[in-house]
LUMDO-111162 format. One record per residue (C-alpha): residue in one letter; x, y, z. Coordinates in steps of 0.1 Angstrom, whole numbers, padded with zeros to 4 digits, always signed. Layout:
residues N
AXYZ...
END
This chain:
residues 263
M+0877+1388+1635S+0872+1383+1598T+0837+1383+1582D+0825+1366+1551S+0825+1400+1534N+0863+1400+1537I+0868+1367+1519P+0878+1369+1482V+0851+1356+1459K+0873+1328+1446Y+0878+1315+1482A+0841+1317+1491Y+0825+1285+1502K+0809+1268+1472G+0799+1235+1486A+0814+1200+1491N+0809+1185+1456L+0829+1175+1426I+0821+1207+1407S+0833+1230+1434F+0862+1212+1449G+0896+1228+1447T+0921+1218+1421S+0943+1198+1445I+0914+1175+1455K+0903+1172+1418L+0939+1162+1409L+0939+1136+1437F+0906+1121+1426T+0916+1122+1389G+0949+1105+1396Y+0932+1077+1413L+0904+1073+1387V+0928+1073+1358T+0951+1048+1374I+0923+1025+1385G+0907+1029+1350A+0939+1018+1334G+0941+0988+1359Y+0905+0979+1349L+0915+0978+1312M+0945+0957+1319A+0923+0932+1339L+0900+0929+1310T+0929+0923+1287Q+0943+0897+1310I+0909+0879+1310L+0909+0878+1272F+0944+0861+1272T+0935+0836+1299H+0899+0827+1301G+0893+0841+1266M+0916+0814+1251A+0901+0784+1270D+0884+0772+1239G+0914+0779+1217K+0897+0809+1200F+0905+0845+1209G+0876+0864+1225L+0855+0856+1255S+0826+0833+1249L+0802+0811+1270D+0824+0780+1262D+0855+0798+1276I+0836+0803+1309V+0824+0767+1310Y+0859+0753+1303S+0875+0776+1329Y+0852+0767+1358Y+0834+0735+1349G+0861+0721+1326D+0860+0701+1295R+0850+0667+1308S+0855+0651+1274G+0893+0656+1275S+0923+0661+1298V+0935+0693+1315L+0967+0691+1294E+0948+0687+1261S+0924+0715+1271K+0954+0738+1278L+0972+0729+1246N+0942+0736+1225G+0934+0768+1246S+0955+0793+1265M+0988+0774+1259K+0982+0769+1222M+1008+0796+1211N+1036+0782+1233A+1046+0752+1211P+1047+0745+1174D+1016+0726+1161Q+1035+0694+1153E+1049+0691+1188R+1017+0701+1204F+0998+0673+1185K+1025+0648+1197I+1018+0657+1232I+0980+0655+1227Q+0983+0621+1210W+1005+0608+1238V+0978+0619+1263R+0951+0602+1243D+0971+0570+1241G+0972+0568+1279A+1002+0589+1289D+1027+0561+1291E+1059+0569+1310A+1082+0550+1286K+1068+0568+1256Y+1071+0601+1275N+1109+0595+1282A+1115+0586+1246D+1095+0612+1227I+1076+0637+1249K+1102+0647+1275P+1124+0666+1250I+1094+0686+1238I+1084+0694+1273E+1119+0706+1283K+1122+0727+1252N+1088+0744+1253C+1074+0741+1288V+1100+0738+1316M+1111+0774+1312C+1079+0784+1330H+1067+0751+1346N+1096+0744+1369A+1104+0739+1406N+1107+0777+1412A+1074+0786+1394G+1053+0789+1425S+1017+0782+1416L+1025+0766+1382P+1030+0728+1382D+1066+0716+1379F+1069+0697+1346G+1104+0685+1355K+1086+0657+1373F+1066+0631+1353E+1040+0626+1380N+1029+0662+1378L+1024+0660+1341K+1006+0627+1345K+0980+0643+1368L+0972+0669+1341A+0967+0640+1315E+0936+0631+1334S+0901+0644+1327S+0898+0682+1328E+0874+0693+1357G+0881+0731+1355A+0891+0752+1384T+0897+0733+1417F+0878+0742+1448A+0911+0753+1464S+0918+0778+1436L+0882+0791+1437T+0886+0797+1475R+0919+0816+1469L+0905+0837+1440S+0873+0844+1458H+0888+0859+1489I+0912+0880+1468H+0885+0894+1446L+0861+0901+1475F+0887+0921+1494G+0904+0938+1465I+0875+0947+1443S+0853+0959+1472F+0881+0983+1482I+0884+0996+1445F+0846+1003+1444M+0846+1019+1479F+0869+1046+1467V+0853+1050+1433G+0819+1051+1450L+0832+1077+1475I+0844+1100+1448F+0811+1095+1428S+0790+1102+1460F+0803+1139+1458S+0785+1143+1425T+0754+1165+1424G+0725+1167+1400V+0723+1129+1395P+0688+1117+1402C+0687+1094+1433K+0670+1066+1412Y+0704+1064+1393K+0729+1075+1420Y+0718+1050+1447P+0718+1019+1424A+0752+1029+1408I+0768+1029+1443V+0752+0997+1456M+0752+0976+1423P+0790+0969+1422Y+0788+0951+1455L+0758+0931+1445F+0773+0922+1411L+0805+0913+1429L+0787+0888+1452V+0768+0874+1422D+0801+0871+1402I+0818+0851+1429A+0788+0829+1436S+0785+0822+1398W+0821+0808+1397W+0812+0782+1423L+0778+0775+1407T+0794+0771+1372K+0819+0747+1388L+0789+0725+1398N+0768+0732+1367P+0778+0747+1334H+0744+0763+1329F+0754+0790+1354A+0781+0803+1331W+0756+0830+1320L+0757+0845+1355V+0795+0851+1352I+0790+0871+1320I+0760+0890+1334A+0777+0899+1367G+0809+0909+1349A+0789+0932+1326G+0771+0947+1356L+0804+0955+1373G+0818+0971+1341I+0787+0993+1336S+0786+1005+1371F+0823+1014+1371A+0821+1032+1337F+0790+1052+1348M+0806+1064+1381W+0839+1071+1365T+0824+1091+1336V+0801+1112+1358S+0829+1120+1382M+0854+1131+1356Y+0827+1151+1337Q+0816+1171+1368M+0851+1178+1380W+0867+1189+1347I+0839+1197+1323L+0812+1213+1345G+0836+1226+1372G+0865+1233+1348V+0858+1241+1312L+0823+1255+1318K+0833+1270+1352Q+0800+1262+1369S+0795+1268+1406D+0775+1246+1430R+0768+1254+1466R+0752+1220+1475N+0769+1199+1501A+0769+1163+1487V+0780+1149+1520L+0747+1160+1537R+0723+1160+1508D+0719+1142+1474
END
């Protein structure tokens, strides 16, 4: 029977923590963190090009949040999109023609004479019968609906997005939190909140969509919850990578603590 004295030093038990894990585990965790970090950046970029253009100006603002969820009740959905996220998809002159047609009452005869060719040239390539969730602009009645007052996200779309985000993001933070939980030396007053906060902010974020849909003053909650999620993610990501590759790699520190059983 082998004894501890026969085990080479480099294979001796050092503790279950990010500093002392073997290279294979560190590579597994790092691959996940790098990939999910890139995905997080892509998600932020996507928000800038969708919600961030709701008011027609690049960059996320309070107005963008209000227009996306509560809507711009002073104008139509179509006009709001043409002045916002769809602004770059048609020349200004043709875009103004569509907006003027909407303001004049969205008459079908006027549509067939002047507006239909513009729609077919600039919009139908994406808004067609095969577009899935996008409205089919090949049919006048679908366009007519969007010429009505803009009331932001529908309750159906909020329901769909809410369950997708609750399931998807909670899984992301479960794995990020699991990796971070193997960290050592982080005071409990920081470690515990960092693990729990993403779930609290996620619930606040989803709730704030619905509240903003009902009252635009809740738009601040969307921004606060989103910032909270980002800060929690960045903190856990940075600490995990630092302990694996700086403390346990470059500095070659050793840690015998078992992060599974103690903090």
